[in-house]
All heavy atoms as an XYZ file, in Angstrom:
589
protein
N      87.392     86.853     10.889
C      87.041     86.641     12.280
C      86.432     87.937     12.819
O      86.938     89.025     12.599
C      88.331     86.186     13.107
C      88.083     86.002     14.463
S      89.428     85.860     15.589
C      90.117     87.480     15.623
N      85.578     87.874     13.712
C      84.948     88.973     14.306
C      85.192     88.769     15.755
O      84.954     87.714     16.375
C      83.464     89.065     14.006
N      85.706     89.798     16.385
C      85.841     89.809     17.867
C      84.996     90.948     18.369
O      85.068     91.976     17.917
C      87.308     90.060     18.318
C      87.342     90.147     19.915
C      88.239     88.978     17.851
N      84.125     90.592     19.391
C      83.250     91.647     19.876
C      83.412     91.701     21.357
O      83.602     90.599     22.056
C      81.745     91.068     19.529
C      80.788     92.035     19.970
C      79.417     91.689     19.429
O      79.311     91.031     18.331
O      78.352     92.102     20.028
N      83.520     92.866     21.959
C      83.579     93.070     23.376
C      82.176     93.516     23.873
O      81.548     94.330     23.346
C      84.646     94.227     23.638
N      81.775     92.811     24.927
C      80.423     93.126     25.546
C      80.565     93.169     27.025
O      81.256     92.323     27.637
C      79.461     92.041     25.268
C      79.017     91.893     23.715
C      77.841     90.917     23.555
N      77.732     90.523     22.235
C      76.857     89.647     21.883
N      76.154     88.933     22.702
N      76.802     89.355     20.547
N      79.800     94.024     27.624
C      79.577     94.089     29.053
C      78.590     92.820     29.331
O      77.717     92.601     28.546
C      79.021     95.390     29.571
C      79.943     96.521     29.363
O      81.137     96.396     29.896
O      79.517     97.507     28.862
N      78.790     92.292     30.498
C      77.712     91.339     30.967
C      76.335     91.907     30.937
O      76.111     93.004     31.298
C      78.074     90.811     32.371
C      77.256     89.661     32.722
C      77.690     89.199     34.129
N      76.899     89.901     35.099
C      77.116     89.828     36.368
N      78.076     89.043     36.882
N      76.356     90.561     37.239
N      75.508     91.227     30.250
C      74.170     91.656     30.200
C      73.758     92.543     28.938
O      72.640     92.896     28.720
N      74.832     92.923     28.276
C      74.589     93.725     27.006
C      73.990     92.835     25.955
O      74.361     91.690     25.757
C      75.934     94.267     26.567
N      73.058     93.370     25.103
C      72.473     92.647     24.086
C      73.355     92.474     22.837
O      74.395     93.034     22.780
N      72.903     91.686     21.800
C      73.576     91.575     20.579
C      73.742     92.977     19.879
O      72.864     93.748     20.027
C      72.807     90.672     19.768
C      71.421     90.577     20.450
C      71.631     91.111     21.826
N      74.850     93.137     19.095
C      75.012     94.402     18.400
C      74.947     94.241     16.909
O      75.059     95.170     16.150
C      76.407     94.964     18.770
O      77.452     93.990     18.521
C      76.471     95.245     20.230
N      74.835     93.044     16.376
C      74.714     92.745     15.009
C      73.505     92.002     14.603
O      73.152     91.138     15.327
C      75.904     92.012     14.535
C      77.159     92.856     14.365
C      78.266     92.050     13.885
N      78.896     91.593     15.070
C      79.847     90.606     15.088
N      80.048     89.910     14.127
N      80.386     90.318     16.165
N      72.909     92.332     13.455
C      71.766     91.598     12.972
C      72.148     90.211     12.324
O      71.570     89.225     12.437
C      70.977     92.394     12.015
N      73.245     90.178     11.492
C      73.683     89.010     10.768
C      74.312     88.047     11.741
O      75.274     88.421     12.419
C      74.574     89.348      9.600
N      73.758     86.792     11.794
C      74.427     85.876     12.745
C      75.514     85.045     11.968
O      75.335     84.631     10.744
C      73.273     84.807     13.105
N      76.510     84.795     12.572
C      77.766     83.984     12.064
C      77.300     82.566     12.116
O      76.393     82.054     12.799
C      78.896     84.245     12.922
C      78.366     84.575     14.331
C      76.919     85.324     13.811
N      78.107     81.704     11.455
C      77.829     80.406     11.384
C      78.222     79.732     12.686
O      77.650     78.765     13.195
C      78.521     79.693     10.206
C      78.319     78.185     10.062
C      78.737     77.633      8.900
N      78.365     76.326      8.868
C      78.467     75.519      7.848
N      79.028     76.075      6.655
N      78.084     74.236      7.785
N      79.180     80.228     13.377
C      79.716     79.599     14.680
C      80.162     80.822     15.561
O      80.762     81.736     15.039
C      80.783     78.740     14.405
N      79.957     80.655     16.844
C      80.302     81.521     17.891
C      81.070     80.928     18.968
O      80.696     79.742     19.433
C      79.170     82.294     18.436
O      78.358     83.010     17.493
N      82.106     81.421     19.445
C      82.894     80.977     20.574
C      82.713     82.027     21.585
O      83.128     83.173     21.476
C      84.295     80.682     20.306
C      84.409     79.728     19.159
C      85.073     80.275     21.472
C      85.845     79.471     18.513
N      82.201     81.591     22.782
C      81.936     82.596     24.001
C      83.005     82.389     25.074
O      83.179     81.149     25.433
C      80.618     82.481     24.418
C      80.385     83.408     25.603
C      79.497     82.637     23.370
N      83.738     83.361     25.329
C      84.748     83.191     26.399
C      84.540     84.334     27.378
O      84.592     85.416     27.308
C      86.118     83.503     25.723
C      86.343     82.508     24.554
C      87.175     83.437     26.777
C      87.587     82.852     23.769
N      84.195     83.791     28.647
C      84.073     84.776     29.807
C      85.447     85.368     30.195
O      86.444     84.551     30.189
C      83.451     83.903     30.875
C      83.882     82.533     30.471
C      84.009     82.408     29.045
N      85.446     86.534     30.594
C      86.736     87.216     30.957
C      86.461     87.877     32.270
O      85.459     88.553     32.396
C      87.223     88.274     29.857
C      88.385     89.107     30.456
C      87.440     87.627     28.551
N      87.304     87.579     33.283
C      87.263     88.301     34.530
C      88.807     88.528     35.046
O      89.476     87.555     35.310
C      86.597     87.506     35.581
C      86.437     88.149     36.855
C      85.493     89.184     37.109
C      87.217     87.859     37.955
C      85.450     89.879     38.297
C      87.120     88.519     39.123
C      86.229     89.480     39.267
O      86.164     90.130     40.532
N      89.055     89.903     34.988
C      90.419     90.270     35.558
C      91.548     89.452     34.729
O      92.434     88.847     35.524
C      90.559     90.044     37.053
C      89.791     91.141     37.779
O      89.233     92.148     37.281
N      89.421     90.846     39.076
N      91.482     89.605     33.457
C      92.527     88.728     32.663
C      93.350     89.781     31.800
O      93.824     89.425     30.709
C      91.843     87.779     31.711
C      91.112     86.721     32.480
C      92.030     85.763     33.090
O      93.247     85.594     32.737
O      91.684     85.048     34.069
N      93.565     90.984     32.280
C      94.199     92.032     31.409
C      95.653     91.472     31.001
O      96.051     91.811     29.848
C      94.328     93.304     32.042
C      95.254     93.367     33.278
C      95.338     94.801     33.906
O      95.378     95.779     33.121
O      95.211     94.747     35.167
N      96.249     90.705     31.848
C      97.642     90.277     31.469
C      97.675     89.220     30.432
O      98.649     89.033     29.627
N      96.550     88.409     30.294
C      96.611     87.300     29.339
C      95.832     87.549     28.016
O      95.814     86.779     27.117
C      96.016     86.021     30.038
O      94.704     86.240     30.420
N      95.090     88.648     27.902
C      94.260     88.940     26.709
C      95.064     89.078     25.480
O      94.611     88.563     24.458
C      93.412     90.159     27.041
C      92.181     89.891     27.922
C      91.425     91.201     28.211
C      91.284     88.849     27.356
N      96.163     89.826     25.483
C      96.880     89.943     24.185
C      97.462     88.624     23.638
O      97.325     88.341     22.508
C      98.115     90.868     24.469
C      97.575     91.678     25.699
C      96.671     90.769     26.449
N      97.874     87.672     24.515
C      98.303     86.374     24.115
C      97.160     85.562     23.646
O      97.317     84.816     22.698
C      99.046     85.731     25.260
N      96.059     85.680     24.347
C      94.791     84.925     23.859
C      94.456     85.364     22.464
O      94.149     84.587     21.604
C      93.602     85.140     24.888
C      92.363     84.599     24.380
C      92.320     83.076     24.330
C      91.241     85.035     25.349
N      94.342     86.621     22.233
C      94.033     87.225     20.985
C      95.027     86.711     19.863
O      94.630     86.185     18.896
C      93.973     88.734     20.937
C      93.449     89.258     19.588
C      92.164     89.371     19.175
C      94.479     89.660     18.675
C      91.851     89.797     18.010
C      94.076     90.309     17.565
C      92.826     90.349     17.119
O      92.450     90.813     15.959
N      96.318     86.716     20.138
C      97.381     86.352     19.280
C      97.276     84.867     18.920
O      97.490     84.448     17.648
C      98.698     86.571     19.845
N      96.800     84.065     19.796
C      96.547     82.576     19.458
C      95.211     82.278     18.942
O      95.131     81.329     17.948
C      96.828     81.782     20.791
C      98.202     81.950     21.271
C      98.382     81.098     22.537
N      98.577     79.680     22.038
C      98.823     78.626     22.764
N      98.939     78.829     24.130
N      98.954     77.445     22.194
N      94.266     83.026     19.272
C      92.873     82.739     18.658
C      92.574     83.202     17.380
O      91.973     82.537     16.531
C      91.796     83.311     19.670
C      90.363     82.998     19.541
C      90.123     81.655     19.632
C      89.569     83.834     20.446
N      93.141     84.429     17.032
C      92.736     85.092     15.708
C      93.233     84.198     14.564
O      92.464     83.871     13.684
C      93.406     86.438     15.672
N      94.480     83.692     14.541
C      94.756     82.823     13.307
C      93.869     81.487     13.234
O      93.694     81.077     12.113
C      96.273     82.427     13.599
C      96.755     83.422     14.553
C      95.560     83.830     15.335
N      93.587     80.940     14.332
C      92.714     79.733     14.277
C      91.364     80.077     13.693
O      90.835     79.325     12.810
C      92.536     79.242     15.675
C      91.535     78.010     15.700
C      93.875     78.660     16.321
N      90.701     81.140     14.137
C      89.410     81.537     13.562
C      89.530     82.019     12.057
O      88.698     81.624     11.253
C      88.840     82.503     14.345
C      88.440     82.046     15.832
C      87.811     83.254     16.674
C      87.650     80.951     15.969
N      90.591     82.600     11.760
C      90.829     83.088     10.360
C      90.870     81.827      9.437
O      90.454     81.767      8.381
C      92.027     83.979     10.265
C      91.759     85.345     10.879
O      90.689     85.754     11.018
O      92.834     86.070     11.074
N      91.725     80.816      9.926
C      91.877     79.550      9.185
C      90.672     78.893      8.863
O      90.351     78.362      7.817
C      92.864     78.724      9.865
N      89.701     78.881     10.039
C      88.414     78.191      9.755
C      87.655     78.903      8.664
O      87.003     78.241      7.889
C      87.654     78.257     11.146
C      88.338     77.306     12.091
C      86.177     77.832     10.920
C      87.844     77.356     13.543
N      87.605     80.256      8.727
C      86.879     80.937      7.786
C      87.493     80.750      6.370
O      86.824     80.716      5.320
C      86.879     82.461      8.107
C      86.001     82.814      9.158
C      85.903     84.362      9.633
O      86.534     85.162      8.797
O      85.245     84.664     10.475
N      88.850     80.752      6.245
C      89.555     80.562      5.001
C      89.233     79.146      4.352
O      89.163     79.051      3.107
C      91.018     80.739      5.122
N      88.807     78.223      5.169
C      88.483     76.931      4.617
C      87.024     76.936      4.037
O      86.639     75.986      3.447
C      88.516     75.854      5.723
C      89.962     75.617      6.211
C      89.947     74.385      7.271
O      88.835     74.035      7.596
O      91.022     74.146      7.791
N      86.341     78.119      4.045
C      85.087     78.177      3.519
C      83.917     77.599      4.334
O      82.810     77.310      3.901
N      84.125     77.542      5.669
C      83.196     77.013      6.450
C      82.279     78.079      7.062
O      81.402     77.868      7.913
C      83.838     76.351      7.607
C      84.559     75.025      7.211
C      85.179     74.331      8.252
N      86.009     73.284      7.830
C      86.279     72.070      8.444
N      85.686     71.911      9.667
N      86.947     71.299      7.873
N      82.394     79.302      6.609
C      81.485     80.398      7.051
C      82.216     81.306      8.153
O      83.319     80.989      8.508
N      81.475     82.342      8.480
C      81.958     83.322      9.416
C      81.956     82.696     10.711
O      81.056     82.012     11.176
C      81.193     84.602      9.389
C      81.767     85.662     10.302
C      80.949     86.972     10.321
O      79.783     87.000      9.691
N      81.322     87.915     10.985
N      83.061     82.996     11.506
C      83.166     82.530     12.895
C      83.452     83.806     13.775
O      84.107     84.710     13.385
C      84.405     81.622     13.009
C      84.478     81.144     14.536
C      84.259     80.443     12.127
N      82.839     83.876     14.856
C      83.044     85.005     15.780
C      83.430     84.559     17.229
O      83.113     83.421     17.518
C      81.818     85.945     15.941
C      80.668     85.278     16.746
C      79.576     86.187     16.879
O      79.646     87.482     16.591
O      78.386     85.747     17.279
N      84.323     85.348     17.862
C      84.710     85.047     19.129
C      83.952     86.212     20.005
O      84.130     87.454     19.755
C      86.139     85.036     19.332
N      83.243     85.844     20.995
C      82.612     86.809     21.839
C      83.171     86.686     23.233
O      83.087     85.604     23.914
C      81.042     86.599     21.944
C      80.421     86.651     20.633
C      80.429     87.631     22.879
C      78.949     86.162     20.537
N      84.044     87.668     23.579
C      84.617     87.777     24.956
C      83.732     88.591     25.797
O      83.533     89.798     25.483
C      86.099     88.206     24.784
C      87.041     87.277     24.083
C      86.927     87.295     22.549
C      88.466     87.471     24.537
N      83.212     88.126     26.831
C      82.290     88.760     27.735
C      82.943     89.089     29.063
O      83.484     88.247     29.716
C      81.031     87.998     27.861
C      80.408     87.618     26.559
C      80.131     88.745     28.953
C      79.177     86.696     26.725
N      83.095     90.472     29.254
C      83.623     90.861     30.493
C      82.593     90.661     31.623
O      81.453     91.043     31.574
C      84.084     92.300     30.468
C      84.790     92.776     31.846
O      85.829     92.389     32.011
O      84.133     93.509     32.493
N      82.960     90.026     32.772
C      82.088     89.724     33.781
C      82.356     90.587     34.992
O      82.500     90.158     36.117
C      82.267     88.216     34.226
C      81.052     87.746     35.052
O      80.052     88.461     35.052
O      81.239     86.745     35.687
N      82.480     91.973     34.747
C      82.649     92.943     35.876
C      83.957     93.007     36.397
O      84.158     93.247     37.500
N      85.018     92.889     35.599
C      86.356     92.896     35.930
C      86.677     94.235     36.601
O      86.163     95.290     36.306
C      87.374     92.833     34.775
O      87.233     91.478     34.139
N      87.599     94.217     37.552
C      88.000     95.480     38.232
C      89.371     95.910     37.711
O      89.947     96.977     38.170
C      88.143     95.255     39.736
O      89.047     94.248     39.998
N      89.979     95.265     36.713
C      91.193     95.607     36.055
C      90.779     96.262     34.727
O      89.755     96.742     34.512
C      92.193     94.528     35.993
C      91.615     93.299     34.982
O      90.550     93.453     34.478
O      92.410     92.344     34.890
N      91.758     96.288     33.882
C      91.490     97.009     32.505
C      91.161     95.939     31.434
O      91.375     96.171     30.236
C      92.944     97.541     32.137
O      93.257     98.598     33.064
N      90.559     94.859     31.766
C      90.063     93.869     30.809
C      89.174     94.381     29.798
O      89.405     94.229     28.616
C      89.496     92.645     31.501
O      90.299     91.949     32.313
N      88.189     95.134     30.257
C      87.200     95.619     29.306
C      87.699     96.634     28.328
O      87.451     96.458     27.135
C      85.858     96.259     29.999
C      84.755     96.668     29.135
C      84.201     95.538     28.249
C      83.616     97.253     30.046
N      88.468     97.648     28.766
C      89.147     98.486     27.707
C      90.054     97.716     26.812
O      90.067     98.048     25.470
C      89.915     99.468     28.474
C      89.179     99.486     29.910
C      88.723     98.121     30.047
N      90.741     96.687     27.326
C      91.505     95.882     26.341
C      90.709     95.163     25.340
O      91.015     95.055     24.114
C      92.377     94.905     27.162
C      93.573     95.463     27.849
C      94.331     94.524     28.692
C      94.696     95.909     26.742
N      89.519     94.592     25.719
C      88.592     93.798     24.907
C      88.100     94.802     23.807
O      88.081     94.431     22.610
C      87.481     93.209     25.672
C      87.806     92.105     26.537
C      86.626     91.690     27.465
C      88.302     90.899     25.769
N      87.728     95.970     24.226
C      87.238     97.008     23.275
C      88.254     97.270     22.246
O      88.099     97.432     21.046
C      86.711     98.245     24.019
C      85.314     97.923     24.726
C      84.855     99.214     25.265
N      83.533     98.885     25.876
C      83.038     99.381     26.945
N      83.861    100.200     27.719
N      81.950     99.068     27.455
N      89.626     97.500     22.704
C      90.641     97.810     21.765
C      90.861     96.588     20.818
O      91.080     96.850     19.621
N      90.835     95.369     21.245
C      90.952     94.257     20.357
C      89.822     94.209     19.373
O      89.990     93.849     18.243
C      90.983     92.942     21.168
C      92.257     92.727     22.001
C      92.054     91.487     22.898
C      93.502     92.651     21.310
N      88.552     94.526     19.884
C      87.442     94.437     18.891
C      87.664     95.505     17.898
O      87.329     95.299     16.681
C      86.126     94.710     19.714
N      88.087     96.736     18.239
C      88.231     97.809     17.187
C      89.362     97.406     16.164
O      89.194     97.744     14.982
C      88.614     99.097     17.928
C      87.460     99.833     18.559
C      86.346    100.067     17.435
O      86.670    100.710     16.401
O      85.152     99.857     17.751
N      90.470     96.766     16.741
C      91.579     96.371     15.796
C      91.157     95.394     14.836
O      91.635     95.249     13.737
C      92.721     95.947     16.694
C      93.917     95.626     15.996
C      95.076     95.312     16.842
N      94.977     93.968     17.376
C      95.726     93.526     18.375
N      96.634     94.364     18.899
N      95.627     92.296     18.790
N      90.179     94.540     15.204
C      89.723     93.428     14.361
C      88.712     93.883     13.288
O      88.503     93.218     12.340
C      89.041     92.372     15.200
C      88.732     91.082     14.443
O      89.658     90.517     13.867
O      87.534     90.761     14.418
N      88.095     95.064     13.406
C      87.091     95.396     12.508
C      87.662     95.746     11.163
O      88.533     96.039     10.772
C      86.436     96.660     12.995
C      85.473     96.295     14.179
C      84.583     97.442     14.583
N      84.167     97.216     15.942
C      83.028     96.577     16.210
N      82.181     96.215     15.316
N      82.604     96.355     17.407
């Protein structure tokens, strides 16, 4: 599974396209991001393990005023 953190309006950062992408907008969700990651990661890993190709989750920060973006970047680094 690939998790990528992007600022709203940021362009793509990878050349190779995954087979499927799940886009999740994030706005002031610092309290729920760890739980979301904990539930989402095993699901996407299972899809990849079935041989259906690479899946990515793109969580896009929409100008949050809390710590959502730094948390998203931390999750993306942990997933690499």
